N, CA and C atoms as a LAMMPS dump frame, in Angstrom:
ITEM: TIMESTEP
0
ITEM: NUMBER OF ATOMS
513
ITEM: BOX BOUNDS ff ff ff
-5.0000000000000000e+02 5.0000000000000000e+02
-5.0000000000000000e+02 5.0000000000000000e+02
-5.0000000000000000e+02 5.0000000000000000e+02
ITEM: ATOMS id mol type element x y z
1 1 1 N -88.831 158.178 -48.252
2 1 2 C -89.196 157.883 -46.963
3 1 3 C -88.918 158.827 -45.991
4 2 1 N -88.306 159.941 -46.663
5 2 2 C -87.767 161.165 -45.974
6 2 3 C -89.056 162.463 -46.271
7 3 1 N -89.782 162.376 -47.153
8 3 2 C -91.157 162.296 -47.016
9 3 3 C -91.803 162.239 -45.798
10 4 1 N -91.946 160.948 -46.037
11 4 2 C -92.864 160.586 -44.266
12 4 3 C -92.877 160.496 -42.991
13 5 1 N -91.071 161.119 -43.096
14 5 2 C -90.527 161.322 -41.511
15 5 3 C -91.041 162.749 -41.703
16 6 1 N -90.884 163.367 -42.021
17 6 2 C -91.491 164.841 -42.015
18 6 3 C -92.52 165.244 -41.78
19 7 1 N -93.661 164.8 -42.982
20 7 2 C -95.528 164.823 -41.833
21 7 3 C -95.391 163.503 -40.549
22 8 1 N -94.518 162.958 -39.979
23 8 2 C -94.974 161.852 -39.197
24 8 3 C -93.717 162.703 -37.796
25 9 1 N -92.667 163.917 -37.903
26 9 2 C -92.384 164.698 -36.838
27 9 3 C -93.338 166.142 -36.353
28 10 1 N -93.687 166.593 -36.901
29 10 2 C -94.789 167.187 -36.585
30 10 3 C -95.98 166.65 -35.103
31 11 1 N -96.548 165.75 -36.657
32 11 2 C -97.495 164.667 -35.664
33 11 3 C -97.282 164.132 -34.089
34 12 1 N -95.82 163.65 -34.212
35 12 2 C -95.553 163.381 -33.052
36 12 3 C -95.811 164.338 -31.847
37 13 1 N -94.711 165.604 -32.314
38 13 2 C -93.899 166.721 -31.347
39 13 3 C -95.91 167.186 -30.657
40 14 1 N -96.884 166.377 -31.84
41 14 2 C -98.352 167.26 -30.856
42 14 3 C -98.785 166.464 -30.466
43 15 1 N -98.539 165.653 -30.296
44 15 2 C -99.188 164.063 -29.345
45 15 3 C -98.52 164.333 -28.215
46 16 1 N -96.658 164.389 -28.447
47 16 2 C -96.135 164.297 -27.118
48 16 3 C -96.669 165.243 -26.148
49 17 1 N -96.767 167.205 -27.043
50 17 2 C -97.411 167.828 -26.411
51 17 3 C -98.596 167.719 -25.909
52 18 1 N -99.457 167.324 -26.256
53 18 2 C -101.208 167.137 -25.739
54 18 3 C -101.042 166.271 -24.857
55 19 1 N -99.971 165.144 -24.488
56 19 2 C -100.126 163.81 -23.313
57 19 3 C -99.415 165.195 -22.435
58 20 1 N -98.018 165.727 -22.637
59 20 2 C -97.521 166.196 -21.271
60 20 3 C -98.566 167.447 -20.744
61 21 1 N -99.119 167.767 -21.302
62 21 2 C -100.199 168.538 -20.665
63 21 3 C -101.147 168.091 -19.774
64 22 1 N -101.608 166.886 -20.512
65 22 2 C -102.62 166.649 -19.523
66 22 3 C -101.97 165.987 -18.659
67 23 1 N -102.672 166.381 -17.073
68 23 2 C -102.648 165.669 -15.624
69 23 3 C -104.074 165.285 -14.929
70 24 1 N -103.384 164.828 -13.955
71 24 2 C -104.158 164.114 -13.182
72 24 3 C -104.579 165.862 -12.311
73 25 1 N -106.031 166.578 -12.21
74 25 2 C -105.493 167.591 -10.81
75 25 3 C -106.122 166.913 -10.006
76 26 1 N -105.601 167.778 -8.837
77 26 2 C -106.197 166.897 -7.641
78 26 3 C -107.983 168.23 -7.105
79 27 1 N -108.881 167.561 -6.714
80 27 2 C -110.185 167.912 -6.917
81 27 3 C -110.91 167.83 -5.674
82 28 1 N -109.661 167.063 -4.702
83 28 2 C -110.544 167.246 -3.319
84 28 3 C -110.833 168.664 -2.733
85 29 1 N -109.765 169.162 -3.171
86 29 2 C -109.909 170.561 -2.052
87 29 3 C -111.376 171.415 -2.592
88 30 1 N -111.943 171.373 -3.79
89 30 2 C -112.322 171.906 -4.83
90 30 3 C -113.669 172.417 -3.894
91 31 1 N -114.775 171.949 -3.759
92 31 2 C -115.356 171.714 -2.833
93 31 3 C -115.76 172.976 -2.449
94 32 1 N -115.045 174.159 -1.39
95 32 2 C -114.919 174.614 -0.458
96 32 3 C -114.631 176.713 -1.661
97 33 1 N -113.968 175.801 -3.284
98 33 2 C -114.013 177.525 -3.725
99 33 3 C -115.277 177.6 -4.313
100 34 1 N -116.987 176.776 -4.572
101 34 2 C -117.88 177.141 -4.865
102 34 3 C -118.252 177.801 -3.518
103 35 1 N -117.937 178.093 -2.41
104 35 2 C -119.03 178.916 -1.631
105 35 3 C -117.979 180.311 -1.382
106 36 1 N -116.824 180.378 -1.736
107 36 2 C -116.273 181.594 -2.36
108 36 3 C -116.279 182.423 -2.73
109 37 1 N -116.924 181.443 -4.37
110 37 2 C -117.337 182.48 -5.299
111 37 3 C -118.708 182.627 -4.67
112 38 1 N -119.584 182.038 -4.264
113 38 2 C -120.291 182.728 -4.024
114 38 3 C -120.661 183.628 -3.308
115 39 1 N -119.409 183.629 -2.181
116 39 2 C -119.567 184.774 -0.897
117 39 3 C -119.387 185.93 -1.792
118 40 1 N -118.48 185.952 -2.853
119 40 2 C -117.696 187.042 -3.344
120 40 3 C -118.834 187.638 -4.702
121 41 1 N -119.815 186.769 -5.462
122 41 2 C -120.46 187.451 -6.273
123 41 3 C -121.262 188.39 -5.139
124 42 1 N -122.16 187.618 -3.996
125 42 2 C -122.952 188.228 -2.918
126 42 3 C -122.569 189.563 -3.132
127 43 1 N -121.698 190.684 -2.707
128 43 2 C -121.033 191.613 -2.79
129 43 3 C -120.862 192.235 -3.665
130 44 1 N -121.294 191.524 -4.67
131 44 2 C -121.669 193.078 -5.966
132 44 3 C -122.561 193.595 -5.839
133 45 1 N -122.367 194.904 -6.057
134 45 2 C -123.9 194.863 -6.317
135 45 3 C -124.945 195.556 -7.78
136 46 1 N -126.065 194.873 -7.296
137 46 2 C -126.471 195.346 -8.601
138 46 3 C -126.514 196.29 -9.921
139 47 1 N -126.526 196.695 -9.471
140 47 2 C -126.173 198.223 -10.539
141 47 3 C -124.788 198.087 -10.601
142 48 1 N -123.708 196.813 -10.84
143 48 2 C -122.671 196.754 -11.925
144 48 3 C -122.786 195.71 -12.168
145 49 1 N -124.142 194.845 -11.99
146 49 2 C -124.615 193.863 -12.978
147 49 3 C -125.588 194.157 -13.976
148 50 1 N -126.074 194.569 -13.806
149 50 2 C -127.228 194.79 -14.998
150 50 3 C -128.229 196.172 -15.176
151 51 1 N -128.034 197.132 -15.99
152 51 2 C -128.28 198.421 -16.269
153 51 3 C -130.116 198.187 -16.952
154 52 1 N -130.911 199.206 -16.416
155 52 2 C -132.281 198.975 -16.57
156 52 3 C -132.095 199.808 -18.92
157 53 1 N -132.418 199.056 -19.933
158 53 2 C -132.432 199.38 -21.382
159 53 3 C -133.902 200.495 -20.952
160 54 1 N -133.824 200.847 -22.04
161 54 2 C -134.971 202.382 -22.573
162 54 3 C -135.408 201.533 -23.968
163 55 1 N -136.814 202.155 -24.695
164 55 2 C -136.835 202.673 -25.848
165 55 3 C -135.662 203.412 -26.413
166 56 1 N -135.308 202.778 -28.062
167 56 2 C -134.339 202.978 -28.492
168 56 3 C -134.742 204.322 -29.279
169 57 1 N -135.936 204.827 -30.353
170 57 2 C -136.558 205.466 -30.904
171 57 3 C -137.129 205.356 -30.467
172 58 1 N -137.56 206.768 -30.697
173 58 2 C -138.447 208.233 -30.114
174 58 3 C -140.316 207.639 -30.639
175 59 1 N -140.334 206.667 -31.668
176 59 2 C -141.82 206.398 -31.922
177 59 3 C -142.123 205 -31.055
178 60 1 N -140.998 204.591 -30.777
179 60 2 C -140.969 203.639 -29.791
180 60 3 C -140.864 203.485 -28.242
181 61 1 N -140.67 204.788 -27.96
182 61 2 C -140.949 205.176 -26.831
183 61 3 C -142.069 206.191 -26.557
184 62 1 N -142.65 206.583 -27.842
185 62 2 C -143.882 207.443 -27.547
186 62 3 C -144.86 206.12 -27.884
187 63 1 N -145.37 205.193 -27.945
188 63 2 C -145.684 203.809 -27.898
189 63 3 C -146.228 203.653 -27.043
190 64 1 N -144.301 203.519 -26.12
191 64 2 C -144.837 202.483 -24.253
192 64 3 C -145.268 203.717 -23.549
193 65 1 N -145.356 204.845 -23.915
194 65 2 C -145.629 206.098 -22.99
195 65 3 C -147.328 205.681 -22.868
196 66 1 N -148.219 205.255 -24.417
197 66 2 C -149.1 205.285 -24.386
198 66 3 C -149.724 204.09 -23.683
199 67 1 N -148.994 202.911 -23.762
200 67 2 C -149.293 201.765 -22.827
201 67 3 C -148.937 201.981 -21.336
202 68 1 N -150.116 202.519 -21.3
203 68 2 C -150.135 202.368 -19.279
204 68 3 C -149.377 201.216 -18.602
205 69 1 N -150.299 200.317 -18.66
206 69 2 C -149.599 199.318 -17.83
207 69 3 C -148.275 198.625 -18.229
208 70 1 N -147.116 198.64 -19.331
209 70 2 C -146.002 199.005 -19.659
210 70 3 C -145.515 200.526 -19.199
211 71 1 N -146.346 201.245 -18.921
212 71 2 C -145.384 202.055 -18.301
213 71 3 C -145.181 202.177 -16.428
214 72 1 N -146.681 201.572 -15.844
215 72 2 C -146.86 201.055 -14.556
216 72 3 C -145.352 200.207 -14.367
217 73 1 N -145.118 199.041 -14.857
218 73 2 C -143.879 198.026 -15.448
219 73 3 C -142.793 198.44 -15.284
220 74 1 N -142.535 199.656 -16.445
221 74 2 C -141.802 200.194 -16.086
222 74 3 C -140.824 200.682 -14.725
223 75 1 N -142.025 201.409 -14.428
224 75 2 C -141.756 202.081 -12.848
225 75 3 C -142.128 200.756 -11.288
226 76 1 N -142.213 200.277 -11.956
227 76 2 C -142.016 198.771 -10.824
228 76 3 C -140.597 198.229 -11.133
229 77 1 N -140.082 198.539 -12.56
230 77 2 C -138.937 197.63 -12.567
231 77 3 C -137.519 198.523 -12.031
232 78 1 N -138.316 200.455 -12.134
233 78 2 C -137.271 201.001 -11.846
234 78 3 C -137.162 200.549 -9.959
235 79 1 N -138.056 200.723 -9.387
236 79 2 C -138.114 200.544 -8.323
237 79 3 C -137.234 199.282 -7.303
238 80 1 N -137.72 198.115 -8.615
239 80 2 C -136.409 197.112 -7.907
240 80 3 C -135.225 197.286 -7.874
241 81 1 N -134.788 197.923 -8.972
242 81 2 C -133.839 198.115 -9.537
243 81 3 C -132.857 199.168 -8.521
244 82 1 N -133.257 200.076 -7.803
245 82 2 C -133.413 200.871 -7.111
246 82 3 C -133.194 199.994 -5.489
247 83 1 N -133.613 199.528 -5.343
248 83 2 C -133.669 198.341 -3.809
249 83 3 C -134.196 198.563 -2.924
250 84 1 N -135.498 199.896 -3.96
251 84 2 C -137.009 199.898 -3.396
252 84 3 C -138.064 199.016 -3.385
253 85 1 N -139.245 199.271 -2.775
254 85 2 C -139.756 197.62 -2.085
255 85 3 C -140.791 198.489 -3.762
256 86 1 N -141.006 196.738 -3.996
257 86 2 C -141.921 197.339 -5.195
258 86 3 C -143.129 196.354 -5.631
259 87 1 N -143.933 196.338 -6.314
260 87 2 C -145.541 196.107 -6.718
261 87 3 C -144.204 193.289 -6.502
262 88 1 N -143.838 193.129 -7.19
263 88 2 C -142.781 192.491 -6.752
264 88 3 C -142.637 192.071 -5.532
265 89 1 N -143.023 192.66 -4.222
266 89 2 C -142.642 192.265 -3.04
267 89 3 C -143.612 192.035 -2.194
268 90 1 N -145.145 192.244 -3.038
269 90 2 C -146.131 193.019 -2.21
270 90 3 C -147.692 191.297 -2.338
271 91 1 N -147.965 191.255 -3.846
272 91 2 C -148.064 189.566 -3.445
273 91 3 C -148.344 189.363 -4.964
274 92 1 N -148.722 188.153 -5.123
275 92 2 C -149.236 186.978 -5.708
276 92 3 C -150.156 188.545 -6.996
277 93 1 N -151.425 188.353 -6.263
278 93 2 C -152.753 188.814 -6.554
279 93 3 C -152.001 190.253 -7.371
280 94 1 N -151.284 191.013 -6.414
281 94 2 C -150.487 192.862 -7.416
282 94 3 C -150.369 191.792 -8.348
283 95 1 N -149.296 191.023 -8.691
284 95 2 C -148.887 190.234 -10.031
285 95 3 C -149.041 190.538 -10.71
286 96 1 N -150.756 189.644 -10.611
287 96 2 C -151.197 188.899 -11.761
288 96 3 C -151.504 190.173 -12.249
289 97 1 N -152.183 190.931 -11.254
290 97 2 C -152.925 191.984 -11.989
291 97 3 C -152.536 192.797 -12.716
292 98 1 N -150.916 193.284 -12.623
293 98 2 C -150.457 193.993 -13.529
294 98 3 C -150.176 193.484 -15.143
295 99 1 N -149.739 191.961 -14.539
296 99 2 C -149.606 190.9 -15.25
297 99 3 C -150.764 191.321 -16.215
298 100 1 N -151.819 191.091 -15.849
299 100 2 C -153.288 190.967 -16.864
300 100 3 C -153.314 192.437 -17.927
301 101 1 N -153.411 193.31 -16.914
302 101 2 C -153.441 194.676 -17.681
303 101 3 C -152.376 195.164 -18.942
304 102 1 N -151.479 193.663 -18.24
305 102 2 C -150.082 194.26 -19.382
306 102 3 C -149.991 193.745 -20.835
307 103 1 N -151.207 192.28 -20.428
308 103 2 C -151.397 191.339 -21.442
309 103 3 C -152.954 192.015 -22.668
310 104 1 N -153.57 192.815 -21.792
311 104 2 C -154.589 193.452 -22.298
312 104 3 C -154.734 194.136 -23.049
313 105 1 N -153.795 195.505 -22.681
314 105 2 C -153.665 197.027 -23.73
315 105 3 C -152.722 196.791 -24.416
316 106 1 N -152.047 195.759 -25.149
317 106 2 C -150.738 195.441 -25.406
318 106 3 C -151.575 196.399 -27.165
319 107 1 N -150.438 197.326 -26.833
320 107 2 C -150.942 197.827 -29.031
321 107 3 C -150.416 197.198 -29.585
322 108 1 N -151.318 196.797 -30.933
323 108 2 C -151.758 196.313 -32.067
324 108 3 C -149.852 196.488 -32.848
325 109 1 N -149.544 196.691 -32.203
326 109 2 C -148.118 196.239 -33.362
327 109 3 C -147.098 195.82 -32.356
328 110 1 N -147.794 195.681 -31.972
329 110 2 C -146.707 194.727 -30.76
330 110 3 C -147.117 193.498 -29.867
331 111 1 N -148.347 193.478 -31.055
332 111 2 C -149.009 192.012 -30.563
333 111 3 C -149.063 190.839 -31.258
334 112 1 N -147.401 190.178 -30.892
335 112 2 C -146.878 188.759 -31.196
336 112 3 C -146.961 188.154 -30.342
337 113 1 N -146.168 186.279 -30.8
338 113 2 C -145.325 185.493 -30.171
339 113 3 C -144.558 185.516 -29.126
340 114 1 N -143.266 186.377 -30.075
341 114 2 C -142.164 187.58 -29.336
342 114 3 C -142.74 188.295 -28.4
343 115 1 N -143.441 189.474 -28.791
344 115 2 C -143.861 189.372 -27.605
345 115 3 C -144.036 188.55 -25.708
346 116 1 N -145.186 188.289 -26.143
347 116 2 C -145.505 187.429 -25.068
348 116 3 C -145.313 186.565 -24.477
349 117 1 N -144.026 185.893 -25.657
350 117 2 C -143.011 184.788 -24.455
351 117 3 C -142.36 185.932 -23.372
352 118 1 N -141.757 186.755 -23.831
353 118 2 C -141.049 188.262 -23.3
354 118 3 C -141.647 187.791 -21.855
355 119 1 N -143.229 188.37 -21.964
356 119 2 C -143.834 189.271 -21.263
357 119 3 C -144.597 187.353 -19.964
358 120 1 N -144.277 186.484 -20.66
359 120 2 C -144.632 185.476 -20.067
360 120 3 C -143.102 184.625 -19.136
361 121 1 N -141.87 185.354 -19.793
362 121 2 C -141.066 185.141 -19.468
363 121 3 C -140.832 185.94 -17.836
364 122 1 N -140.75 186.997 -18.481
365 122 2 C -140.973 188.286 -17.136
366 122 3 C -141.477 188.312 -15.781
367 123 1 N -142.944 187.399 -16.336
368 123 2 C -143.932 187.334 -15.376
369 123 3 C -143.643 185.972 -14.035
370 124 1 N -143.6 184.854 -15.118
371 124 2 C -142.334 183.651 -14.483
372 124 3 C -141.47 184.044 -12.961
373 125 1 N -140.254 185.186 -14.238
374 125 2 C -139.608 185.863 -12.984
375 125 3 C -139.678 186.701 -11.641
376 126 1 N -140.983 187.147 -12.421
377 126 2 C -141.943 188.221 -10.679
378 126 3 C -141.904 186.781 -10.207
379 127 1 N -142.818 186.159 -9.884
380 127 2 C -143.109 185.284 -9.313
381 127 3 C -142.066 185.372 -8.252
382 128 1 N -141.003 184.166 -9.961
383 128 2 C -139.916 183.594 -8.487
384 128 3 C -139.663 184.676 -7.745
385 129 1 N -139.678 185.907 -7.774
386 129 2 C -138.61 187.245 -6.938
387 129 3 C -138.987 187.28 -5.97
388 130 1 N -140.493 186.984 -6.105
389 130 2 C -141.865 186.985 -4.573
390 130 3 C -142.208 185.646 -3.96
391 131 1 N -141.319 184.925 -4.153
392 131 2 C -141.031 183.532 -3.63
393 131 3 C -139.747 183.915 -2.344
394 132 1 N -138.897 184.122 -3.665
395 132 2 C -137.598 184.523 -2.965
396 132 3 C -137.527 185.628 -1.808
397 133 1 N -138.833 187.109 -1.833
398 133 2 C -138.423 187.856 -1.074
399 133 3 C -139.151 187.323 -0.011
400 134 1 N -140.144 186.544 0.213
401 134 2 C -140.081 185.847 1.376
402 134 3 C -139.496 185.534 1.824
403 135 1 N -138.278 184.385 1.58
404 135 2 C -137.278 183.98 2.161
405 135 3 C -136.186 184.629 2.294
406 136 1 N -136.368 186.176 2.108
407 136 2 C -134.699 187.01 2.031
408 136 3 C -134.184 187.168 2.539
409 137 1 N -134.523 186.649 4.099
410 137 2 C -133.774 186.353 4.838
411 137 3 C -132.416 185.702 5.036
412 138 1 N -133.362 184.613 5.274
413 138 2 C -132.507 183.176 5.282
414 138 3 C -131.629 182.976 3.607
415 139 1 N -131.922 183.503 2.478
416 139 2 C -130.923 183.444 0.962
417 139 3 C -131.422 184.314 0.832
418 140 1 N -130.022 185.931 1.019
419 140 2 C -130.252 187.191 0.6
420 140 3 C -129.674 186.845 -0.973
421 141 1 N -128.16 185.553 -0.99
422 141 2 C -127.983 185.492 -2.349
423 141 3 C -128.842 184.971 -3.252
424 142 1 N -129.614 184.155 -3.088
425 142 2 C -130.969 183.95 -4.266
426 142 3 C -131.405 184.88 -4.381
427 143 1 N -132.252 185.715 -3.597
428 143 2 C -132.448 187.148 -3.96
429 143 3 C -132.131 187.46 -4.784
430 144 1 N -130.668 188.046 -4.486
431 144 2 C -130.075 189.422 -5.393
432 144 3 C -129.75 188.048 -6.544
433 145 1 N -129.75 187.042 -6.739
434 145 2 C -129.703 186.424 -7.936
435 145 3 C -131.183 186.787 -8.7
436 146 1 N -132.361 186.507 -8.3
437 146 2 C -133.394 186.735 -8.832
438 146 3 C -133.768 187.833 -9.259
439 147 1 N -133.227 189.129 -8.267
440 147 2 C -133.815 190.32 -8.888
441 147 3 C -132.795 190.753 -10.21
442 148 1 N -131.56 189.766 -10.341
443 148 2 C -130.56 190.087 -11.619
444 148 3 C -131.637 189.065 -12.851
445 149 1 N -131.75 188.183 -12.489
446 149 2 C -133.163 187.062 -13.12
447 149 3 C -134.095 188.853 -13.356
448 150 1 N -134.906 188.709 -13.072
449 150 2 C -136.139 189.503 -13.425
450 150 3 C -135.679 190.442 -13.921
451 151 1 N -134.312 191.332 -13.593
452 151 2 C -134.241 192.699 -14.522
453 151 3 C -133.267 191.877 -16.238
454 152 1 N -133.428 191.074 -16.036
455 152 2 C -132.517 190.877 -17.312
456 152 3 C -134.312 190.603 -18.191
457 153 1 N -134.642 189.681 -17.865
458 153 2 C -136.121 189.406 -18.311
459 153 3 C -136.308 190.261 -18.097
460 154 1 N -137.055 191.439 -18.032
461 154 2 C -137.301 192.917 -17.927
462 154 3 C -136.379 193.537 -19.596
463 155 1 N -134.955 193.766 -19.992
464 155 2 C -134.337 194.53 -20.397
465 155 3 C -134.551 192.866 -21.919
466 156 1 N -135.05 191.747 -21.825
467 156 2 C -135.203 190.641 -23.211
468 156 3 C -136.429 191.998 -23.665
469 157 1 N -137.504 192.186 -22.82
470 157 2 C -138.388 191.999 -23.236
471 157 3 C -138.485 193.753 -24.139
472 158 1 N -137.932 194.701 -23.419
473 158 2 C -137.648 195.675 -24.119
474 158 3 C -136.743 195.613 -25.626
475 159 1 N -135.772 194.758 -25.526
476 159 2 C -134.948 194.643 -26.523
477 159 3 C -135.978 193.868 -27.697
478 160 1 N -136.647 192.991 -27.373
479 160 2 C -137.629 192.425 -28.053
480 160 3 C -138.871 193.372 -28.504
481 161 1 N -138.996 194.715 -28.114
482 161 2 C -139.947 195.598 -28.061
483 161 3 C -139.159 196.319 -29.312
484 162 1 N -138.204 196.803 -29.256
485 162 2 C -137.504 197.649 -30.056
486 162 3 C -137.306 196.872 -30.966
487 163 1 N -137.05 195.95 -31.147
488 163 2 C -136.823 194.481 -32.927
489 163 3 C -137.802 194.867 -33.349
490 164 1 N -139.109 194.245 -32.805
491 164 2 C -140.465 194.725 -33.376
492 164 3 C -140.786 195.902 -34.231
493 165 1 N -140.606 196.138 -32.877
494 165 2 C -141.227 197.695 -33.636
495 165 3 C -140.314 198.61 -34.522
496 166 1 N -139.358 197.664 -35.057
497 166 2 C -138.301 198.033 -35.461
498 166 3 C -138.447 197.854 -37.31
499 167 1 N -138.725 196.26 -36.849
500 167 2 C -138.984 195.424 -37.82
501 167 3 C -140.644 196.284 -38.768
502 168 1 N -141.678 196.147 -37.835
503 168 2 C -142.632 196.586 -38.546
504 168 3 C -142.244 198.275 -39.231
505 169 1 N -141.94 199.136 -38.937
506 169 2 C -141.208 200.092 -39.564
507 169 3 C -140.011 200.325 -41.077
508 170 1 N -139.963 199.201 -40.565
509 170 2 C -138.837 199.015 -42.036
510 170 3 C -139.203 198.189 -43.045
511 171 1 N -140.712 197.621 -43.382
512 171 2 C -141.009 196.434 -44.342
513 171 3 C -142.227 198.034 -44.793
């Protein structure tokens, strides 16, 4: 019986503790909180959020320098990161032309589904950025978020390029 009480005691203590921690939160004043959070993030500079990464190994960098379409993309991303006008602001045809060249001139070492998927995501984010830039005056916060998403998609592409190139050289 004493053994049973020794096992039951800690269990009761835990149950009482959990029960006392549960409360009914007052959610009536939460609606304004999301606006405060959104306005706080709008003031954060994009450079504090994300940094554009580069290829890590010299062999990867050399291969990317020879891939002219990627070099153009990299320059446009740097313009976007700096806040200057880029191809993403110009028009859908310019974006389409840049990505068609990127797909057409892909080096054989990077011609795989993982790279294609990252390119497609970046292309989609670029079109979204363009659409949001048309509405820049009415929705500056959304444009900031889309810039962040576009830069993130580019970084993911570069990471995948690094990973793919590294795997090919380690095999």
